[in-house]
Each structure stands twice: as C-alpha cells, then as structure tokens.
DSSP file (Angstrom, degrees, kcal/mol; ACC not computed):
  #  RESIDUE AA STRUCTURE BP1 BP2  ACC     N-H-->O    O-->H-N    N-H-->O    O-->H-N    TCO  KAPPA ALPHA  PHI   PSI    X-CA   Y-CA   Z-CA
    1    1 A M              0   0    0      0, 0.0     2,-0.4     0, 0.0    20,-0.2   0.000 360.0 360.0 360.0 138.4   69.5   38.9  -92.1
    2    2 A Q  E     -A   20   0A   0     18,-1.4    18,-3.2     2,-0.0     2,-0.4  -0.934 360.0-168.2-117.4 142.8   72.7   39.4  -90.1
    3    3 A L  E     +A   19   0A   0     -2,-0.4     2,-0.3    16,-0.2    16,-0.2  -0.985   8.1 174.0-134.0 141.9   75.4   41.9  -91.0
    4    4 A T  E     +A   18   0A   0     14,-2.7    14,-3.0    -2,-0.4     2,-0.3  -0.978   3.0 165.3-142.2 156.0   79.0   42.4  -89.8
    5    5 A R  E     -A   17   0A   0     -2,-0.3    12,-0.2    12,-0.2     2,-0.1  -0.964  30.8-116.3-157.0 166.8   81.9   44.7  -90.8
    6    6 A D        +     0   0    0     10,-1.1     7,-0.1    -2,-0.3     8,-0.1  -0.293  67.3  69.5 -93.8-169.5   85.2   45.8  -89.5
    7    7 A G  S    S-     0   0    0      7,-0.1     7,-0.1    -2,-0.1    -2,-0.1  -0.331  91.3 -42.1  93.0-177.4   86.0   49.4  -88.7
    8    8 A T    >   -     0   0    0     -2,-0.1     3,-2.2     1,-0.1     5,-0.3  -0.746  62.8-107.2 -92.6 129.5   84.8   51.8  -85.9
    9    9 A P  T 3  S+     0   0    0      0, 0.0     3,-0.1     0, 0.0    -1,-0.1  -0.293 105.8  17.2 -55.0 136.0   81.1   51.8  -85.0
   10   10 A G  T 3  S+     0   0    0      1,-0.3     2,-0.3    -3,-0.0    -3,-0.0   0.396 110.1  96.9  82.0  -2.8   79.4   55.0  -86.2
   11   11 A K  S <  S-     0   0    0     -3,-2.2     2,-0.8    22,-0.0    -1,-0.3  -0.828  75.5-128.6-117.5 157.2   82.2   55.7  -88.7
   12   12 A N  S    S+     0   0    0     -2,-0.3    -5,-0.1     1,-0.2    22,-0.1  -0.489  75.5 107.9 -99.5  60.5   82.6   55.0  -92.4
   13   13 A N        +     0   0    0     -2,-0.8    21,-0.2    -5,-0.3    -1,-0.2   0.087  38.7 130.2-126.5  23.9   86.0   53.4  -92.2
   14   14 A A  B     -e   34   0B   0     19,-2.6    21,-2.4    -3,-0.2    -7,-0.1  -0.398  41.9-160.6 -74.8 155.4   85.3   49.7  -92.8
   15   15 A S  S    S+     0   0    0      1,-0.3    67,-2.4    19,-0.2     2,-0.3   0.534  75.8  15.9-108.8 -14.5   87.3   47.7  -95.3
   16   16 A Y  E     - B   0  81A   0     65,-0.2   -10,-1.1    17,-0.1     2,-0.3  -0.980  56.8-162.9-151.7 164.2   84.7   44.9  -95.7
   17   17 A L  E     -AB   5  80A   0     63,-2.5    63,-2.8    -2,-0.3     2,-0.4  -0.981   5.3-166.8-147.3 136.4   81.1   44.0  -95.0
   18   18 A M  E     -AB   4  79A   0    -14,-3.0   -14,-2.7    -2,-0.3     2,-0.5  -0.996   2.7-170.7-127.8 133.4   79.4   40.6  -94.9
   19   19 A A  E     -AB   3  78A   0     59,-2.6    59,-3.1    -2,-0.4     2,-0.6  -0.987  13.4-146.2-126.4 124.2   75.6   40.1  -94.9
   20   20 A Y  E     -AB   2  77A   0    -18,-3.2   -18,-1.4    -2,-0.5    57,-0.2  -0.790   8.7-164.9 -91.2 123.0   74.0   36.7  -94.3
   21   21 A F  E     - B   0  76A   0     55,-3.3    55,-2.2    -2,-0.6    -2,-0.0  -0.904   5.9-174.7-107.7 101.6   70.8   36.2  -96.2
   22   22 A P  S    S+     0   0    0      0, 0.0     2,-0.3     0, 0.0    -1,-0.1   0.633  73.8  10.7 -74.2 -12.2   69.1   33.1  -94.6
   23   23 A Q  S    S-     0   0    0     53,-0.1     2,-1.0    -3,-0.1    50,-0.2  -0.947 100.6 -73.0-153.5 171.6   66.4   33.2  -97.3
   24   24 A H  S    S+     0   0    0     48,-0.5     2,-0.3    -2,-0.3    48,-0.1  -0.598  72.3 133.9 -77.5 102.2   65.7   34.9 -100.6
   25   25 A V        -     0   0    0     -2,-1.0     2,-0.4    40,-0.0    -2,-0.0  -0.945  53.7-117.4-139.3 159.8   64.9   38.6  -99.8
   26   26 A E        -     0   0    0     -2,-0.3     2,-0.4    40,-0.2    40,-0.2  -0.861  34.9-176.7 -98.5 137.3   65.9   41.9 -101.1
   27   27 A A  E     -F   65   0C   0     38,-2.9    38,-2.8    -2,-0.4     2,-0.5  -0.989  23.7-136.5-135.9 143.8   67.8   44.2  -98.7
   28   28 A T  E     -F   64   0C   0     -2,-0.4     2,-0.4    36,-0.2    36,-0.3  -0.879  26.4-167.5 -98.3 127.1   69.1   47.8  -98.9
   29   29 A I  E     -F   63   0C   0     34,-3.1    34,-2.4    -2,-0.5     2,-1.3  -0.944  26.5-123.6-121.7 136.0   72.6   48.1  -97.4
   30   30 A D  E >   +F   62   0C   0     -2,-0.4     3,-1.1    32,-0.2    32,-0.3  -0.637  30.4 179.0 -76.6  95.1   74.4   51.3  -96.6
   31   31 A T  G >   +     0   0    0     30,-1.4     3,-1.5    -2,-1.3    -1,-0.2   0.569  65.2  84.4 -77.3  -8.2   77.6   50.7  -98.6
   32   32 A S  G 3  S+     0   0    0     29,-0.3    -1,-0.2     1,-0.3   -18,-0.1   0.635  70.7  79.4 -69.5 -11.2   79.1   54.1  -97.5
   33   33 A R  G <  S+     0   0    0     -3,-1.1   -19,-2.6    28,-0.1     2,-0.5   0.749  79.4  78.7 -66.4 -22.6   80.3   52.3  -94.4
   34   34 A I  B <  S-e   14   0B   0     -3,-1.5     2,-2.3    25,-0.2   -19,-0.2  -0.782  88.7-130.6 -89.5 128.2   83.2   51.0  -96.5
   35   35 A A  S    S+     0   0    0    -21,-2.4     2,-0.3    -2,-0.5    -3,-0.1  -0.395  73.5  93.1 -81.2  65.0   85.9   53.6  -97.0
   36   36 A A        -     0   0    0     -2,-2.3    -2,-0.1    23,-0.2     3,-0.1  -0.981  69.2-137.9-152.8 145.3   86.2   53.3 -100.8
   37   37 A A  S    S+     0   0    0     -2,-0.3    22,-2.5     1,-0.2    23,-0.4   0.839  97.4  31.4 -72.8 -33.1   84.6   55.0 -103.7
   38   38 A V  E    S-G   58   0D   0     20,-0.3     2,-0.3    21,-0.2    20,-0.2  -0.987  77.9-157.6-127.8 136.2   84.2   51.7 -105.6
   39   39 A L  E     -G   57   0D   0     18,-3.3    18,-1.9    -2,-0.4     2,-0.3  -0.804  12.0-136.2-113.5 152.9   83.6   48.3 -104.0
   40   40 A R  E     -C   81   0A   0     41,-2.4    41,-2.3    -2,-0.3     2,-0.3  -0.792  30.4-172.7 -96.8 150.9   84.1   44.7 -105.1
   41   41 A G  E     +C   80   0A   0     13,-0.5    13,-2.8    -2,-0.3     2,-0.3  -0.994  14.2 179.9-147.5 154.4   81.4   42.3 -104.3
   42   42 A W  E     -CD  79  53A   0     37,-2.2    37,-2.5    -2,-0.3     2,-0.6  -0.984  27.5-132.7-145.0 152.7   80.5   38.6 -104.3
   43   43 A W  E     -CD  78  52A   0      9,-2.3     9,-2.3    -2,-0.3     2,-0.5  -0.971  31.4-154.8-100.4 118.1   77.7   36.3 -103.5
   44   44 A F  E     -CD  77  51A   0     33,-3.4    33,-2.1    -2,-0.6     7,-0.2  -0.836   6.4-152.7 -98.5 129.2   79.3   33.5 -101.5
   45   45 A N  E >>> - D   0  50A   0      5,-3.5     4,-2.3    -2,-0.5     5,-1.2  -0.856   9.2-172.7 -99.4  98.7   77.5   30.1 -101.5
   46   46 A P  T 345S+     0   0    0      0, 0.0    -1,-0.1     0, 0.0    30,-0.1   0.702  80.4  65.6 -68.6 -17.8   78.5   28.5  -98.2
   47   47 A R  T 345S+     0   0    0     28,-0.3    29,-0.1     1,-0.2    -2,-0.0   0.838 120.9  18.8 -69.8 -31.7   76.8   25.2  -99.2
   48   48 A E  T <45S-     0   0    0     -3,-1.0    -1,-0.2     2,-0.2     3,-0.1   0.544 100.3-121.8-114.8 -13.3   79.4   24.7 -102.0
   49   49 A G  T  <5S+     0   0    0     -4,-2.3     2,-0.3     1,-0.3    -2,-0.0   0.751  71.2 124.3  75.4  24.4   82.2   27.0 -101.0
   50   50 A T  E   < -D   45   0A   0     -5,-1.2    -5,-3.5    42,-0.0     2,-0.3  -0.744  45.0-152.4-115.5 162.8   82.0   29.0 -104.2
   51   51 A S  E     -D   44   0A   0     -2,-0.3     2,-0.5    -7,-0.2    -7,-0.2  -0.971   7.3-147.6-136.4 153.2   81.4   32.7 -105.0
   52   52 A K  E     -D   43   0A   0     -9,-2.3    -9,-2.3    -2,-0.3     2,-0.1  -0.982  26.1-127.7-119.1 122.7   80.0   34.7 -107.9
   53   53 A A  E     -D   42   0A   0     -2,-0.5   -11,-0.3   -11,-0.2   -13,-0.0  -0.385  18.6-147.5 -70.1 145.6   81.5   38.1 -108.6
   54   54 A L        -     0   0    0    -13,-2.8   -13,-0.5     1,-0.1     3,-0.1  -0.728  27.7 -96.0-103.3 158.6   79.3   41.2 -108.8
   55   55 A P        -     0   0    0      0, 0.0    -1,-0.1     0, 0.0   -16,-0.1  -0.308  63.5 -71.2 -63.5 161.3   79.8   44.2 -111.0
   56   56 A S        -     0   0    0    -16,-0.1     2,-0.4     1,-0.1   -16,-0.2  -0.216  54.3-148.7 -54.7 146.4   81.6   47.1 -109.4
   57   57 A I  E     -G   39   0D   0    -18,-1.9   -18,-3.3    -3,-0.1     2,-0.3  -0.965  15.5-117.4-125.1 134.6   79.5   48.9 -106.8
   58   58 A A  E     -G   38   0D   0     -2,-0.4     3,-0.5   -20,-0.2   -20,-0.3  -0.574  22.7-158.9 -68.6 128.9   79.5   52.6 -105.9
   59   59 A G  S    S+     0   0    0    -22,-2.5   -25,-0.2    -2,-0.3   -23,-0.2   0.314  73.7  79.1 -93.9   8.6   80.5   52.8 -102.2
   60   60 A E  S    S+     0   0    0    -23,-0.4     2,-0.3     2,-0.1    -1,-0.2   0.181  97.2  24.4-104.6  17.6   79.1   56.2 -101.4
   61   61 A K  S    S-     0   0    0     -3,-0.5   -30,-1.4   -32,-0.1     2,-0.3  -0.864  91.4 -69.7-157.3-172.4   75.4   55.3 -101.0
   62   62 A S  E     -F   30   0C   0     -2,-0.3     2,-0.3   -32,-0.3   -32,-0.2  -0.735  43.9-168.8 -92.3 145.6   72.9   52.6 -100.2
   63   63 A S  E     -F   29   0C   0    -34,-2.4   -34,-3.1    -2,-0.3     2,-0.4  -0.966  18.3-125.3-133.2 150.9   72.4   49.7 -102.7
   64   64 A S  E     -F   28   0C   0     -2,-0.3     2,-0.3   -36,-0.3   -36,-0.2  -0.779  28.9-177.6 -97.2 140.6   69.8   47.0 -102.9
   65   65 A F  E     +F   27   0C   0    -38,-2.8   -38,-2.9    -2,-0.4   -40,-0.0  -0.985  11.8 178.2-136.5 144.5   70.9   43.3 -103.1
   66   66 A S        -     0   0    0     -2,-0.3   -40,-0.2   -40,-0.2   -42,-0.1  -0.982  41.2 -95.3-143.6 141.8   69.1   40.0 -103.4
   67   67 A P        -     0   0    0      0, 0.0    11,-0.0     0, 0.0     7,-0.0  -0.081  32.3-118.8 -54.7 152.5   70.6   36.6 -103.6
   68   68 A P  S    S+     0   0    0      0, 0.0     2,-0.3     0, 0.0   -44,-0.0   0.728  93.5  71.6 -68.7 -22.1   71.3   35.1 -107.0
   69   69 A S        -     0   0    0      2,-0.1     5,-0.1     1,-0.1     7,-0.0  -0.755  68.2-150.4 -97.3 142.2   69.0   32.1 -106.5
   70   70 A G        +     0   0    0     -2,-0.3     2,-0.5     3,-0.0    -1,-0.1   0.400  61.8 116.3 -87.3   2.5   65.2   32.4 -106.4
   71   71 A H    >   -     0   0    0      1,-0.2     3,-1.5     2,-0.1   -47,-0.2  -0.617  59.1-149.2 -78.1 122.7   64.9   29.4 -104.0
   72   72 A Q  T 3  S+     0   0    0     -2,-0.5   -48,-0.5     1,-0.3    -1,-0.2   0.797  93.6  54.8 -59.7 -31.4   63.4   30.6 -100.6
   73   73 A D  T 3  S+     0   0    0    -50,-0.2     2,-0.4     2,-0.1    -1,-0.3   0.377  86.8  97.1 -90.5   5.9   65.3   27.9  -98.7
   74   74 A E    <   -     0   0    0     -3,-1.5     2,-0.3    -5,-0.1    -5,-0.1  -0.794  59.9-153.1 -96.3 136.4   68.8   28.7 -100.0
   75   75 A Y        -     0   0    0     -2,-0.4   -28,-0.3   -52,-0.1     2,-0.3  -0.817  14.4-179.0-108.3 149.9   71.0   30.9  -97.9
   76   76 A W  E     -B   21   0A   0    -55,-2.2   -55,-3.3    -2,-0.3     2,-0.5  -0.916  22.0-135.0-140.4 161.4   73.8   33.2  -99.2
   77   77 A V  E     -BC  20  44A   0    -33,-2.1   -33,-3.4    -2,-0.3     2,-0.5  -0.990  14.5-149.3-123.1 123.1   76.5   35.6  -97.9
   78   78 A L  E     -BC  19  43A   0    -59,-3.1   -59,-2.6    -2,-0.5     2,-0.5  -0.798  15.7-167.7 -87.5 127.6   77.0   38.9  -99.5
   79   79 A V  E     +BC  18  42A   0    -37,-2.5   -37,-2.2    -2,-0.5     2,-0.4  -0.980   8.9 176.3-120.7 122.9   80.6   40.0  -99.3
   80   80 A L  E     +BC  17  41A   0    -63,-2.8   -63,-2.5    -2,-0.5     2,-0.3  -0.968  10.6 165.5-122.0 140.7   81.6   43.6 -100.1
   81   81 A D  E     -BC  16  40A   0    -41,-2.3   -41,-2.4    -2,-0.4   -65,-0.2  -0.966  44.0 -95.0-150.5 169.7   85.1   45.0  -99.7
   82   82 A D    >   -     0   0    0    -67,-2.4     3,-2.0    -2,-0.3     5,-0.4  -0.773  32.6-146.5 -82.5 115.6   87.6   47.8 -100.6
   83   83 A P  G >  S+     0   0    0      0, 0.0     3,-1.3     0, 0.0    -1,-0.1   0.768  93.2  68.3 -59.4 -25.8   89.6   46.5 -103.6
   84   84 A S  G 3  S+     0   0    0      1,-0.3   -69,-0.0     2,-0.1   -48,-0.0   0.681  89.1  65.8 -68.8 -15.1   92.7   48.3 -102.4
   85   85 A K  G <  S-     0   0    0     -3,-2.0    -1,-0.3   -70,-0.2   -70,-0.0   0.682  98.0-137.6 -79.6 -18.1   93.0   45.9  -99.5
   86   86 A G    <   +     0   0    0     -3,-1.3    -2,-0.1    -4,-0.3    -1,-0.0   0.755  35.4 172.2  70.0  25.2   93.6   42.9 -101.8
   87   87 A Y        -     0   0    0     -5,-0.4    -1,-0.2     1,-0.1    -6,-0.0  -0.403  33.2-118.1 -63.9 142.7   91.3   40.5 -100.1
   88   88 A P        -     0   0    0      0, 0.0     3,-0.1     0, 0.0    -1,-0.1  -0.380  39.7 -85.7 -74.1 162.0   90.9   37.2 -102.0
   89   89 A P    >   -     0   0    0      0, 0.0     3,-1.9     0, 0.0   -38,-0.0  -0.319  61.1 -82.1 -60.8 151.5   87.4   36.2 -103.2
   90   90 A P  T 3  S+     0   0    0      0, 0.0   -45,-0.1     0, 0.0   -47,-0.1  -0.280 118.8  27.1 -55.7 139.0   85.3   34.4 -100.6
   91   91 A G  T 3  S+     0   0    0      1,-0.2   -40,-0.0    -3,-0.1   -47,-0.0   0.350  95.7 109.0  89.0  -5.3   86.1   30.7 -100.4
   92   92 A V  S <  S-     0   0    0     -3,-1.9    -1,-0.2   -42,-0.0   -42,-0.0  -0.913  71.4-122.9-105.0 124.1   89.7   31.2 -101.7
   93   93 A P              0   0    0      0, 0.0    -1,-0.0     0, 0.0     0, 0.0  -0.268 360.0 360.0 -63.6 150.9   92.4   30.6  -99.0
   94   94 A N              0   0    0     -6,-0.1    -2,-0.0    -7,-0.0     0, 0.0   0.479 360.0 360.0 -66.1 360.0   94.9   33.5  -98.3
C-alpha cells in the first residue's frame, strides 16, 4: 500500500490523503493527519474512473479501511479530504 498527502511532514495540517490499495487488504490509517473534525471519503476505481462515496468519517483518530470489492486482483484508491476545501469527488474534473 502507498499513501500520500499534502501538508507539513510531522504535522496534522493536511487537507487530503490518498492511499493506493494494490490488492484487497484492510489497513488502519491515521486520519488525524487531515486538519478537519469530519472527513469526506471515496473509494476511487481507476480502472473505470468512477468513485463510491463513504459515510462521514471522524478525522481525529485512526480508522480501518478495506476496498469495496473482495477480488484480490483489483486495485483501488482511498481518497479522504477536508470537506471545507470543496474538492470534487475523484474522477470529476475541476
């Protein structure tokens, strides 16, 4: 799994986080790195360019995530962000 975010290393001031899941695994991610009490989230399917919205997520702790498909050979990208930034859903042009 690969993870990236914006913000300052070692600080909890990111506005988004993206995690690449190359196979179906469950991972615990420190969501407190995003500077928002509540986060928006999506599973982005890069094979089709579509995304599935997640329920609101508390941003002040770690949360566990696993891709929506149970197929081991499918890869997904988890996208979490601060809703106040107004980012569009993954796969939607700005």
